[in-house]
MMTF fields as JSON, N, C-alpha, C and O atoms, coordinates in Angstrom:
{
  "mmtfVersion": "1.0.0",
  "mmtfProducer": "UNKNOWN",
  "numBonds": 503,
  "numAtoms": 504,
  "numGroups": 126,
  "numChains": 1,
  "numModels": 1,
  "chainsPerModel": [1],
  "groupsPerChain": [126],
  "chainIdList": ["A"],
  "bondAtomList": [4, 2, 8, 6, 12, 10, 16, 14, 20, 18, 24, 22, 28, 26, 32, 30, 36, 34, 40, 38, 44, 42, 48, 46, 52, 50, 56, 54, 60, 58, 64, 62, 68, 66, 72, 70, 76, 74, 80, 78, 84, 82, 88, 86, 92, 90, 96, 94, 100, 98, 104, 102, 108, 106, 112, 110, 116, 114, 120, 118, 124, 122, 128, 126, 132, 130, 136, 134, 140, 138, 144, 142, 148, 146, 152, 150, 156, 154, 160, 158, 164, 162, 168, 166, 172, 170, 176, 174, 180, 178, 184, 182, 188, 186, 192, 190, 196, 194, 200, 198, 204, 202, 208, 206, 212, 210, 216, 214, 220, 218, 224, 222, 228, 226, 232, 230, 236, 234, 240, 238, 244, 242, 248, 246, 252, 250, 256, 254, 260, 258, 264, 262, 268, 266, 272, 270, 276, 274, 280, 278, 284, 282, 288, 286, 292, 290, 296, 294, 300, 298, 304, 302, 308, 306, 312, 310, 316, 314, 320, 318, 324, 322, 328, 326, 332, 330, 336, 334, 340, 338, 344, 342, 348, 346, 352, 350, 356, 354, 360, 358, 364, 362, 368, 366, 372, 370, 376, 374, 380, 378, 384, 382, 388, 386, 392, 390, 396, 394, 400, 398, 404, 402, 408, 406, 412, 410, 416, 414, 420, 418, 424, 422, 428, 426, 432, 430, 436, 434, 440, 438, 444, 442, 448, 446, 452, 450, 456, 454, 460, 458, 464, 462, 468, 466, 472, 470, 476, 474, 480, 478, 484, 482, 488, 486, 492, 490, 496, 494, 500, 498],
  "bondOrderList": [1, 1, 1, 1, 1, 1, 1, 1, 1, 1, 1, 1, 1, 1, 1, 1, 1, 1, 1, 1, 1, 1, 1, 1, 1, 1, 1, 1, 1, 1, 1, 1, 1, 1, 1, 1, 1, 1, 1, 1, 1, 1, 1, 1, 1, 1, 1, 1, 1, 1, 1, 1, 1, 1, 1, 1, 1, 1, 1, 1, 1, 1, 1, 1, 1, 1, 1, 1, 1, 1, 1, 1, 1, 1, 1, 1, 1, 1, 1, 1, 1, 1, 1, 1, 1, 1, 1, 1, 1, 1, 1, 1, 1, 1, 1, 1, 1, 1, 1, 1, 1, 1, 1, 1, 1, 1, 1, 1, 1, 1, 1, 1, 1, 1, 1, 1, 1, 1, 1, 1, 1, 1, 1, 1, 1],
  "groupList": [{"groupName": "MET", "atomNameList": ["N", "CA", "C", "O"], "elementList": ["N", "C", "C", "O"], "formalChargeList": [0, 0, 0, 0], "bondAtomList": [1, 0, 2, 1, 3, 2], "bondOrderList": [1, 1, 2], "singleLetterCode": "M", "chemCompType": "L-PEPTIDE LINKING"}, {"groupName": "LYS", "atomNameList": ["N", "CA", "C", "O"], "elementList": ["N", "C", "C", "O"], "formalChargeList": [0, 0, 0, 0], "bondAtomList": [1, 0, 2, 1, 3, 2], "bondOrderList": [1, 1, 2], "singleLetterCode": "K", "chemCompType": "L-PEPTIDE LINKING"}, {"groupName": "ALA", "atomNameList": ["N", "CA", "C", "O"], "elementList": ["N", "C", "C", "O"], "formalChargeList": [0, 0, 0, 0], "bondAtomList": [1, 0, 2, 1, 3, 2], "bondOrderList": [1, 1, 2], "singleLetterCode": "A", "chemCompType": "L-PEPTIDE LINKING"}, {"groupName": "ILE", "atomNameList": ["N", "CA", "C", "O"], "elementList": ["N", "C", "C", "O"], "formalChargeList": [0, 0, 0, 0], "bondAtomList": [1, 0, 2, 1, 3, 2], "bondOrderList": [1, 1, 2], "singleLetterCode": "I", "chemCompType": "L-PEPTIDE LINKING"}, {"groupName": "ASN", "atomNameList": ["N", "CA", "C", "O"], "elementList": ["N", "C", "C", "O"], "formalChargeList": [0, 0, 0, 0], "bondAtomList": [1, 0, 2, 1, 3, 2], "bondOrderList": [1, 1, 2], "singleLetterCode": "N", "chemCompType": "L-PEPTIDE LINKING"}, {"groupName": "SER", "atomNameList": ["N", "CA", "C", "O"], "elementList": ["N", "C", "C", "O"], "formalChargeList": [0, 0, 0, 0], "bondAtomList": [1, 0, 2, 1, 3, 2], "bondOrderList": [1, 1, 2], "singleLetterCode": "S", "chemCompType": "L-PEPTIDE LINKING"}, {"groupName": "PRO", "atomNameList": ["N", "CA", "C", "O"], "elementList": ["N", "C", "C", "O"], "formalChargeList": [0, 0, 0, 0], "bondAtomList": [1, 0, 2, 1, 3, 2], "bondOrderList": [1, 1, 2], "singleLetterCode": "P", "chemCompType": "L-PEPTIDE LINKING"}, {"groupName": "VAL", "atomNameList": ["N", "CA", "C", "O"], "elementList": ["N", "C", "C", "O"], "formalChargeList": [0, 0, 0, 0], "bondAtomList": [1, 0, 2, 1, 3, 2], "bondOrderList": [1, 1, 2], "singleLetterCode": "V", "chemCompType": "L-PEPTIDE LINKING"}, {"groupName": "GLY", "atomNameList": ["N", "CA", "C", "O"], "elementList": ["N", "C", "C", "O"], "formalChargeList": [0, 0, 0, 0], "bondAtomList": [1, 0, 2, 1, 3, 2], "bondOrderList": [1, 1, 2], "singleLetterCode": "G", "chemCompType": "PEPTIDE LINKING"}, {"groupName": "TYR", "atomNameList": ["N", "CA", "C", "O"], "elementList": ["N", "C", "C", "O"], "formalChargeList": [0, 0, 0, 0], "bondAtomList": [1, 0, 2, 1, 3, 2], "bondOrderList": [1, 1, 2], "singleLetterCode": "Y", "chemCompType": "L-PEPTIDE LINKING"}, {"groupName": "HIS", "atomNameList": ["N", "CA", "C", "O"], "elementList": ["N", "C", "C", "O"], "formalChargeList": [0, 0, 0, 0], "bondAtomList": [1, 0, 2, 1, 3, 2], "bondOrderList": [1, 1, 2], "singleLetterCode": "H", "chemCompType": "L-PEPTIDE LINKING"}, {"groupName": "GLU", "atomNameList": ["N", "CA", "C", "O"], "elementList": ["N", "C", "C", "O"], "formalChargeList": [0, 0, 0, 0], "bondAtomList": [1, 0, 2, 1, 3, 2], "bondOrderList": [1, 1, 2], "singleLetterCode": "E", "chemCompType": "L-PEPTIDE LINKING"}, {"groupName": "LEU", "atomNameList": ["N", "CA", "C", "O"], "elementList": ["N", "C", "C", "O"], "formalChargeList": [0, 0, 0, 0], "bondAtomList": [1, 0, 2, 1, 3, 2], "bondOrderList": [1, 1, 2], "singleLetterCode": "L", "chemCompType": "L-PEPTIDE LINKING"}, {"groupName": "PHE", "atomNameList": ["N", "CA", "C", "O"], "elementList": ["N", "C", "C", "O"], "formalChargeList": [0, 0, 0, 0], "bondAtomList": [1, 0, 2, 1, 3, 2], "bondOrderList": [1, 1, 2], "singleLetterCode": "F", "chemCompType": "L-PEPTIDE LINKING"}, {"groupName": "THR", "atomNameList": ["N", "CA", "C", "O"], "elementList": ["N", "C", "C", "O"], "formalChargeList": [0, 0, 0, 0], "bondAtomList": [1, 0, 2, 1, 3, 2], "bondOrderList": [1, 1, 2], "singleLetterCode": "T", "chemCompType": "L-PEPTIDE LINKING"}, {"groupName": "GLN", "atomNameList": ["N", "CA", "C", "O"], "elementList": ["N", "C", "C", "O"], "formalChargeList": [0, 0, 0, 0], "bondAtomList": [1, 0, 2, 1, 3, 2], "bondOrderList": [1, 1, 2], "singleLetterCode": "Q", "chemCompType": "L-PEPTIDE LINKING"}, {"groupName": "ASP", "atomNameList": ["N", "CA", "C", "O"], "elementList": ["N", "C", "C", "O"], "formalChargeList": [0, 0, 0, 0], "bondAtomList": [1, 0, 2, 1, 3, 2], "bondOrderList": [1, 1, 2], "singleLetterCode": "D", "chemCompType": "L-PEPTIDE LINKING"}, {"groupName": "ARG", "atomNameList": ["N", "CA", "C", "O"], "elementList": ["N", "C", "C", "O"], "formalChargeList": [0, 0, 0, 0], "bondAtomList": [1, 0, 2, 1, 3, 2], "bondOrderList": [1, 1, 2], "singleLetterCode": "R", "chemCompType": "L-PEPTIDE LINKING"}, {"groupName": "CYS", "atomNameList": ["N", "CA", "C", "O"], "elementList": ["N", "C", "C", "O"], "formalChargeList": [0, 0, 0, 0], "bondAtomList": [1, 0, 2, 1, 3, 2], "bondOrderList": [1, 1, 2], "singleLetterCode": "C", "chemCompType": "L-PEPTIDE LINKING"}],
  "groupTypeList": [0, 1, 1, 2, 3, 4, 2, 5, 1, 2, 6, 2, 2, 7, 8, 6, 9, 7, 10, 2, 7, 11, 2, 1, 8, 12, 3, 13, 14, 5, 8, 15, 12, 8, 12, 3, 6, 11, 5, 8, 4, 12, 6, 11, 8, 7, 11, 2, 15, 14, 10, 15, 5, 12, 1, 4, 12, 2, 2, 7, 12, 11, 2, 2, 8, 5, 16, 12, 2, 10, 7, 7, 1, 14, 5, 7, 13, 12, 16, 16, 3, 4, 16, 13, 2, 1, 7, 4, 11, 3, 9, 2, 15, 9, 13, 15, 8, 11, 6, 6, 2, 17, 5, 18, 7, 15, 7, 2, 1, 12, 6, 1, 8, 8, 12, 7, 11, 3, 11, 7, 3, 2, 7, 1, 1, 16],
  "groupIdList": [1, 2, 3, 4, 5, 6, 7, 8, 9, 10, 11, 12, 13, 14, 15, 16, 17, 18, 19, 20, 21, 22, 23, 24, 25, 26, 27, 28, 29, 30, 31, 32, 33, 34, 35, 36, 37, 38, 39, 40, 41, 42, 43, 44, 45, 46, 47, 48, 49, 50, 51, 52, 53, 54, 55, 56, 57, 58, 59, 60, 61, 62, 63, 64, 65, 66, 67, 68, 69, 70, 71, 72, 73, 74, 75, 76, 77, 78, 79, 80, 81, 82, 83, 84, 85, 86, 87, 88, 89, 90, 91, 92, 93, 94, 95, 96, 97, 98, 99, 100, 101, 102, 103, 104, 105, 106, 107, 108, 109, 110, 111, 112, 113, 114, 115, 116, 117, 118, 119, 120, 121, 122, 123, 124, 125, 126],
  "secStructList": [7, 3, 3, 3, 3, 7, 7, 6, 6, 1, 7, 7, 7, 1, 1, 1, 7, 7, 1, 3, 3, 3, 3, 6, 6, 3, 3, 3, 3, 7, 7, 3, 3, 7, 7, 7, 6, 6, 6, 7, 7, 7, 7, 1, 1, 2, 2, 2, 2, 2, 2, 2, 2, 2, 2, 2, 2, 2, 2, 2, 2, 2, 2, 6, 6, 7, 7, 4, 4, 4, 3, 3, 3, 3, 3, 3, 3, 3, 1, 7, 4, 4, 4, 2, 2, 2, 2, 2, 2, 2, 2, 2, 2, 2, 1, 7, 1, 1, 7, 7, 3, 3, 3, 3, 3, 3, 7, 1, 7, 7, 4, 4, 4, 7, 1, 3, 3, 3, 3, 3, 3, 3, 3, 7, 7, 7],
  "xCoordList": [-20.232, -18.815, -18.484, -18.978, -17.646, -17.166, -15.664, -15.095, -15.034, -13.583, -13.237, -13.685, -12.444, -11.984, -10.857, -10.014, -10.847, -9.831, -9.218, -9.927, -7.903, -7.161, -6.207, -5.52, -6.168, -5.369, -4.122, -4.211, -2.979, -1.723, -1.537, -0.773, -2.226, -2.072, -3.098, -3.126, -3.934, -4.931, -4.518, -3.766, -5.002, -4.653, -5.203, -6.224, -4.535, -4.985, -6.368, -6.697, -7.165, -8.485, -8.332, -7.377, -9.271, -9.202, -10.008, -10.251, -10.414, -11.162, -11.051, -10.268, -11.834, -11.75, -12.57, -13.615, -12.084, -12.758, -11.743, -10.597, -12.174, -11.326, -11.697, -12.724, -10.857, -11.129, -12.375, -13.142, -12.571, -13.7, -13.975, -13.158, -15.15, -15.535, -16.109, -16.92, -15.678, -16.242, -17.178, -16.834, -18.357, -19.321, -20.092, -20.743, -20.019, -20.76, -20.527, -21.467, -19.281, -18.925, -19.174, -18.899, -19.698, -19.894, -18.839, -18.446, -18.387, -17.384, -18.031, -18.506, -18.04, -18.6, -17.437, -16.754, -17.206, -16.076, -16.519, -17.68, -15.573, -15.764, -15.662, -15.078, -16.222, -16.118, -14.666, -13.894, -14.307, -12.94, -12.935, -13.529, -12.247, -11.971, -10.899, -10.368, -10.587, -9.527, -8.153, -7.323, -7.902, -6.6, -5.492, -5.669, -4.369, -3.199, -2.569, -2.187, -2.451, -1.971, -0.619, -0.424, 0.312, 1.671, 1.743, 2.562, 0.896, 0.985, -0.195, -0.079, -1.341, -2.547, -3.197, -4.123, -2.723, -3.273, -4.306, -4.295, -5.192, -6.163, -5.597, -5.049, -5.723, -5.313, -6.3, -7.383, -5.932, -6.75, -7.86, -7.577, -9.093, -10.207, -10.969, -10.424, -12.258, -13.128, -12.731, -12.891, -12.217, -11.813, -10.677, -10.75, -9.639, -8.489, -8.903, -8.439, -9.763, -10.21, -11.083, -11.034, -11.88, -12.705, -11.827, -12.025, -10.854, -9.916, -9.248, -9.188, -8.748, -8.017, -8.936, -8.528, -10.154, -11.114, -11.345, -11.364, -11.518, -11.754, -10.506, -10.616, -9.338, -8.091, -7.958, -7.532, -8.321, -8.266, -9.244, -8.917, -10.431, -11.4, -10.869, -11.045, -10.227, -9.645, -8.604, -8.539, -7.795, -6.785, -7.443, -6.987, -8.497, -9.218, -9.842, -9.743, -10.478, -11.103, -10.066, -10.31, -8.919, -7.847, -7.419, -7.235, -7.263, -6.875, -7.946, -7.651, -9.181, -10.298, -10.603, -11.506, -9.846, -10.068, -11.146, -11.851, -11.279, -12.274, -11.692, -10.492, -12.539, -12.12, -13.343, -14.472, -13.115, -14.213, -15.229, -16.401, -14.814, -15.738, -16.758, -17.787, -16.485, -17.38, -18.222, -18.866, -18.215, -19.012, -20.476, -20.79, -21.367, -22.799, -23.556, -24.665, -22.981, -23.659, -22.626, -21.639, -22.847, -21.984, -22.838, -24.013, -22.219, -22.801, -21.773, -20.625, -22.198, -21.317, -21.824, -23.002, -20.927, -21.247, -20.475, -19.247, -21.2, -20.587, -20.716, -21.747, -19.675, -19.712, -20.614, -21.239, -20.678, -21.471, -22.116, -21.415, -23.442, -24.148, -23.925, -24.178, -23.464, -23.134, -21.937, -21.678, -21.199, -20.08, -20.532, -19.708, -21.847, -22.41, -21.916, -21.477, -21.978, -21.568, -20.075, -19.677, -19.254, -17.796, -17.488, -16.689, -18.124, -17.891, -18.394, -17.725, -19.56, -20.095, -19.14, -18.957, -18.531, -17.612, -16.435, -16.034, -15.894, -14.767, -15.232, -14.588, -16.337, -16.914, -17.104, -16.793, -17.614, -17.868, -16.591, -16.654, -15.448, -14.174, -13.804, -13.11, -14.26, -13.912, -14.964, -14.665, -16.183, -17.273, -17.819, -18.903, -17.053, -17.45, -18.347, -18.368, -19.081, -20.023, -21.246, -21.739, -21.725, -22.906, -22.495, -21.839, -22.872, -22.446, -23.246, -24.327, -22.712, -23.445, -24.596, -24.663, -25.496, -26.523, -25.803, -24.7, -26.435, -25.733, -26.698, -27.799, -26.256, -26.9, -25.884, -24.682, -26.361, -25.471, -26.208, -27.311, -25.596, -26.223, -25.212, -24.006, -25.732, -24.912, -24.974, -26.037, -23.835, -23.761, -23.307, -22.765, -23.529, -23.157, -21.646, -21.155, -20.915, -19.462, -18.86, -19.455, -17.678, -16.945, -15.697, -15.189, -15.193, -13.977, -12.817, -12.715, -11.959, -10.733, -10.988, -10.073, -12.221, -12.535, -12.648, -12.523, -12.885, -13.001, -14.162, -15.139, -14.048, -15.097, -15.957, -17.076, -15.442, -16.17, -15.698, -14.528, -16.634, -16.329, -17.196, -18.374, -16.611, -17.336, -17.144, -16.042, -18.241, -18.188, -18.873, -19.72, -18.497, -19.075, -19.407, -18.919, -20.256, -20.501, -20.117, -20.556, -19.306, -18.841, -18.965, -19.063, -18.959, -18.885, -17.436, -16.666, -17.088, -15.734, -15.548, -16.471, -14.361, -14.073, -14.053, -13.674, -14.474, -14.44, -13.043, -12.827],
  "yCoordList": [45.711, 45.589, 44.121, 43.223, 43.903, 42.561, 42.594, 43.607, 41.464, 41.368, 40.131, 39.029, 40.308, 39.189, 38.459, 39.08, 37.143, 36.317, 35.382, 34.667, 35.393, 34.431, 33.693, 34.31, 32.395, 31.55, 31.059, 30.44, 31.333, 30.906, 29.387, 28.847, 28.689, 27.242, 26.459, 25.229, 27.164, 26.514, 26.707, 27.63, 25.845, 26.018, 27.331, 27.83, 27.874, 29.116, 28.914, 27.821, 29.962, 29.904, 29.618, 30.072, 28.867, 28.518, 29.495, 29.244, 30.596, 31.617, 32.954, 33.098, 33.943, 35.28, 35.407, 36.057, 34.782, 34.857, 34.658, 34.28, 34.917, 34.757, 33.462, 32.853, 33.045, 31.821, 31.946, 30.994, 33.138, 33.332, 34.824, 35.676, 35.098, 36.459, 36.416, 35.55, 37.361, 37.497, 38.696, 39.768, 38.505, 39.59, 39.382, 38.353, 40.353, 40.326, 39.048, 38.471, 38.614, 37.454, 36.112, 35.069, 36.127, 34.884, 34.784, 35.789, 33.572, 33.32, 32.431, 31.334, 32.922, 32.201, 31.778, 32.626, 30.481, 30.034, 29.777, 29.474, 29.906, 29.42, 27.905, 27.347, 27.251, 25.801, 25.383, 25.991, 24.34, 23.83, 22.445, 21.499, 22.356, 21.059, 20.374, 20.974, 19.167, 18.444, 18.693, 17.784, 19.906, 20.232, 20.219, 20.734, 19.637, 19.664, 21.051, 21.449, 21.798, 23.175, 23.345, 24.296, 22.434, 22.587, 22.388, 23.016, 21.527, 21.213, 21.711, 21.9, 21.926, 22.294, 21.113, 21.292, 19.91, 18.699, 18.05, 18.247, 17.28, 16.505, 15.119, 14.478, 14.648, 13.27, 12.305, 12.709, 11.065, 10.031, 9.566, 9.221, 9.547, 8.971, 9.956, 10.95, 9.648, 10.536, 10.596, 11.638, 9.502, 9.524, 10.508, 11.345, 10.419, 11.322, 12.766, 13.679, 12.981, 14.34, 14.912, 16.113, 14.069, 14.538, 14.958, 16.027, 14.113, 14.486, 15.82, 16.707, 15.968, 17.178, 18.399, 19.486, 18.237, 19.341, 19.844, 21.052, 18.928, 19.315, 19.922, 20.839, 19.432, 20.048, 21.458, 22.368, 21.647, 22.982, 23.924, 25.083, 23.431, 24.249, 24.62, 25.755, 23.683, 23.974, 25.092, 25.963, 25.071, 26.118, 27.469, 28.492, 27.479, 28.729, 29.271, 30.464, 28.405, 28.851, 29.354, 30.334, 28.698, 29.159, 30.578, 31.429, 30.827, 32.167, 33.212, 34.401, 32.755, 33.656, 33.793, 34.534, 33.074, 33.155, 32.208, 32.516, 31.062, 30.073, 28.676, 28.523, 27.667, 26.283, 25.432, 25.922, 24.161, 23.268, 23.103, 22.842, 23.248, 23.137, 24.274, 24.164, 25.357, 26.512, 26.584, 27.599, 25.507, 25.464, 25.221, 24.343, 26.016, 25.874, 25.296, 24.787, 25.365, 24.869, 24.453, 25.156, 23.316, 22.881, 22.575, 22.222, 22.718, 22.273, 21.381, 21.776, 20.171, 19.185, 18.932, 18.645, 19.042, 18.82, 17.592, 17.552, 16.605, 15.35, 15.18, 15.505, 14.675, 14.305, 13.091, 12.939, 12.228, 11.004, 10.746, 10.476, 10.828, 10.647, 9.254, 9.039, 8.316, 6.984, 7.005, 6.023, 8.128, 8.297, 8.837, 9.081, 9.025, 9.62, 8.931, 9.61, 7.608, 6.876, 7.033, 7.204, 6.977, 7.147, 8.531, 8.676, 9.547, 10.931, 11.111, 11.758, 10.549, 10.647, 10.076, 10.657, 8.939, 8.295, 9.219, 9.336, 9.859, 10.775, 12.068, 12.564, 12.609, 13.85, 13.73, 14.662, 12.583, 12.375, 12.449, 12.78, 12.149, 12.247, 13.703, 13.975, 14.627, 16.041, 16.817, 17.879, 16.304, 16.97, 16.021, 15.456, 15.858, 14.968, 15.719, 16.949, 14.983, 15.619, 16.06, 15.337, 17.24, 17.768, 18.339, 19.379, 17.672, 18.138, 19.36, 19.632, 20.09, 21.243, 20.793, 19.636, 21.73, 21.47, 21.248, 21.755, 20.48, 20.16, 19.909, 19.391, 20.288, 19.897, 19.086, 19.335, 18.11, 17.325, 17.039, 16.492, 17.41, 17.218, 16.683, 16.891, 15.996, 15.601, 16.726, 17.299, 17.041, 18.082, 17.464, 16.359, 18.171, 17.655, 17.522, 16.561, 18.493, 18.476, 19.481, 20.52, 19.159, 20.066, 20.571, 19.904, 21.755, 22.272, 21.289, 20.536, 21.308, 20.509, 19.002, 18.235, 18.578, 17.155, 16.634, 15.431, 17.525, 17.124, 16.182, 16.182, 15.379, 14.429, 14.931, 14.456, 15.891, 16.464, 17.902, 18.227, 18.748, 20.135, 20.448, 20.089, 21.121, 21.433, 22.916, 23.455, 23.556, 24.94, 24.98, 24.139, 25.97, 26.06, 27.501, 28.462, 27.597, 28.845, 28.562, 27.568, 29.418, 29.237, 30.548, 31.623, 30.442, 31.629, 31.836, 30.884, 33.072, 33.4, 32.953, 33.065, 32.448, 32.059, 33.323, 34.405, 33.146, 34.284, 34.63, 35.55],
  "zCoordList": [13.04, 12.732, 12.471, 13.154, 11.477, 11.214, 11.016, 10.608, 11.313, 11.227, 10.412, 10.731, 9.366, 8.544, 9.255, 9.903, 9.131, 9.785, 8.76, 8.052, 8.688, 7.873, 8.8, 9.614, 8.677, 9.567, 8.845, 7.785, 9.415, 8.793, 8.826, 8.027, 9.74, 9.863, 9.046, 9.097, 8.297, 7.441, 5.984, 5.673, 5.09, 3.675, 3.129, 3.602, 2.155, 1.532, 0.923, 0.462, 0.923, 0.304, -1.184, -1.814, -1.741, -3.161, -4.015, -5.195, -3.417, -4.134, -3.428, -2.489, -3.874, -3.289, -1.997, -1.975, -0.932, 0.356, 1.469, 1.223, 2.694, 3.876, 4.58, 4.279, 5.514, 6.268, 7.14, 7.281, 7.726, 8.629, 8.782, 8.433, 9.316, 9.659, 11.072, 11.401, 11.898, 13.237, 13.242, 12.745, 13.805, 13.95, 15.247, 15.43, 16.139, 17.404, 18.206, 18.753, 18.272, 19.078, 18.422, 19.015, 17.192, 16.444, 15.355, 14.762, 15.098, 14.059, 13.002, 13.297, 11.78, 10.641, 9.758, 9.185, 9.643, 8.825, 7.396, 7.122, 6.513, 5.154, 5.205, 6.134, 4.221, 4.164, 4.029, 3.287, 4.756, 4.71, 4.078, 4.594, 2.95, 2.349, 3.19, 4.125, 2.879, 3.58, 2.99, 2.947, 2.536, 1.94, 2.992, 4.096, 2.647, 3.523, 3.399, 2.298, 4.505, 4.429, 3.742, 2.984, 4.0, 3.469, 1.954, 1.282, 1.423, -0.008, -0.828, -2.039, -0.166, -0.892, -1.591, -2.383, -1.307, -1.923, -1.016, 0.199, -1.618, -0.865, -0.577, -1.473, 0.668, 0.939, 0.285, -0.138, 0.206, -0.42, 0.523, 1.671, 0.076, 0.814, 1.681, 2.159, 1.872, 2.636, 4.11, 4.745, 4.661, 6.07, 6.294, 7.194, 5.494, 5.636, 5.365, 6.047, 4.386, 4.081, 5.198, 5.464, 5.853, 6.965, 8.139, 8.716, 8.49, 9.552, 9.227, 10.08, 8.007, 7.651, 7.615, 8.023, 7.141, 7.14, 8.563, 8.801, 9.503, 10.888, 11.527, 12.341, 11.175, 11.651, 11.095, 11.806, 9.826, 9.228, 9.928, 10.182, 10.237, 10.968, 12.348, 12.793, 13.023, 14.336, 14.226, 15.093, 13.171, 12.968, 12.699, 13.21, 11.912, 11.624, 12.905, 13.189, 13.671, 14.916, 15.913, 16.616, 15.983, 16.872, 16.493, 17.364, 15.21, 14.751, 15.068, 15.186, 15.204, 15.481, 16.973, 17.361, 17.809, 19.249, 19.743, 20.703, 19.097, 19.495, 19.305, 19.074, 19.401, 19.186, 18.89, 18.916, 18.609, 18.246, 19.377, 19.108, 20.619, 21.756, 21.779, 22.445, 21.066, 21.035, 19.764, 19.499, 18.981, 17.75, 18.117, 18.92, 17.513, 17.775, 16.58, 16.747, 15.385, 14.178, 13.151, 12.939, 12.514, 11.418, 10.197, 10.305, 9.046, 7.782, 7.114, 6.912, 6.773, 6.153, 4.736, 4.525, 3.784, 2.38, 1.907, 1.981, 1.426, 0.986, -0.526, -1.115, -1.129, -2.533, -2.73, -3.779, -1.714, -1.799, -0.434, 0.541, -0.362, 0.907, 1.485, 2.67, 0.688, 1.197, 2.142, 2.837, 2.171, 3.107, 4.464, 5.345, 4.63, 5.841, 7.113, 8.042, 7.174, 8.38, 8.663, 9.816, 7.625, 7.803, 8.353, 9.278, 7.78, 8.223, 9.655, 10.461, 9.987, 11.344, 12.38, 13.451, 12.063, 12.997, 13.318, 14.476, 12.319, 12.515, 13.171, 14.095, 12.701, 13.237, 14.751, 15.492, 15.211, 16.637, 17.477, 18.661, 16.888, 17.609, 17.909, 18.888, 17.081, 17.225, 18.015, 18.561, 18.081, 18.8, 19.858, 19.708, 20.926, 22.006, 22.979, 22.991, 23.785, 24.701, 23.92, 23.055, 24.23, 23.539, 22.184, 22.125, 21.102, 19.78, 19.322, 19.845, 18.348, 17.811, 16.909, 16.495, 16.615, 15.603, 14.276, 14.071, 13.366, 12.126, 10.983, 11.169, 9.809, 8.557, 7.779, 7.875, 7.004, 6.156, 4.865, 4.878, 3.743, 2.444, 1.439, 1.57, 0.443, -0.702, -1.72, -1.96, -2.315, -3.34, -4.657, -4.681, -5.728, -7.05, -7.202, -7.794, -6.663, -6.806, -5.83, -5.545, -5.324, -4.44, -5.155, -6.056, -4.759, -5.383, -5.27, -4.302, -6.26, -6.298, -6.216, -5.918, -6.479, -6.401, -4.986, -4.758, -4.026, -2.633, -2.4, -3.15, -1.354, -0.987, 0.159, 0.353, 0.922, 2.058, 2.26, 2.056, 2.665, 3.041, 4.243, 4.278, 5.234, 6.459, 6.79, 6.685, 7.191, 7.674, 9.03, 9.334, 9.847, 11.192, 11.559, 10.964, 12.561, 13.273, 14.707, 15.286, 15.283, 16.653, 17.417, 16.824, 18.731, 19.567, 19.977, 20.106, 20.174, 20.6, 22.055, 22.861, 22.388, 23.767, 24.637, 24.19, 25.886, 26.848, 27.227, 28.016]
}
């Protein structure tokens, strides 16, 4: 059994997909750009987009009955791998203590001209 999750506090999906899917106590999120939910616009710069991407993920996880503390795996997609250190600095603010497993890759291009996109797998809170 799987359950589709859409979060009212996250920006609308930019394609035919849901914010997340829950299956057997695991939550698989769609990638979150740094879109500002109220406007659908991207803020300027990779730092601002990273903060917003993680805030959007927090909203999706909240709607799914979880939070960033319950994330077990992340995938980070960067427009420019030279932004790795900047993104790491911000990422560490959201995943304190024992961080989740992570992959980070540079991609050719992100939707809407985004500079960073992050997706996670989390466990549901007890």
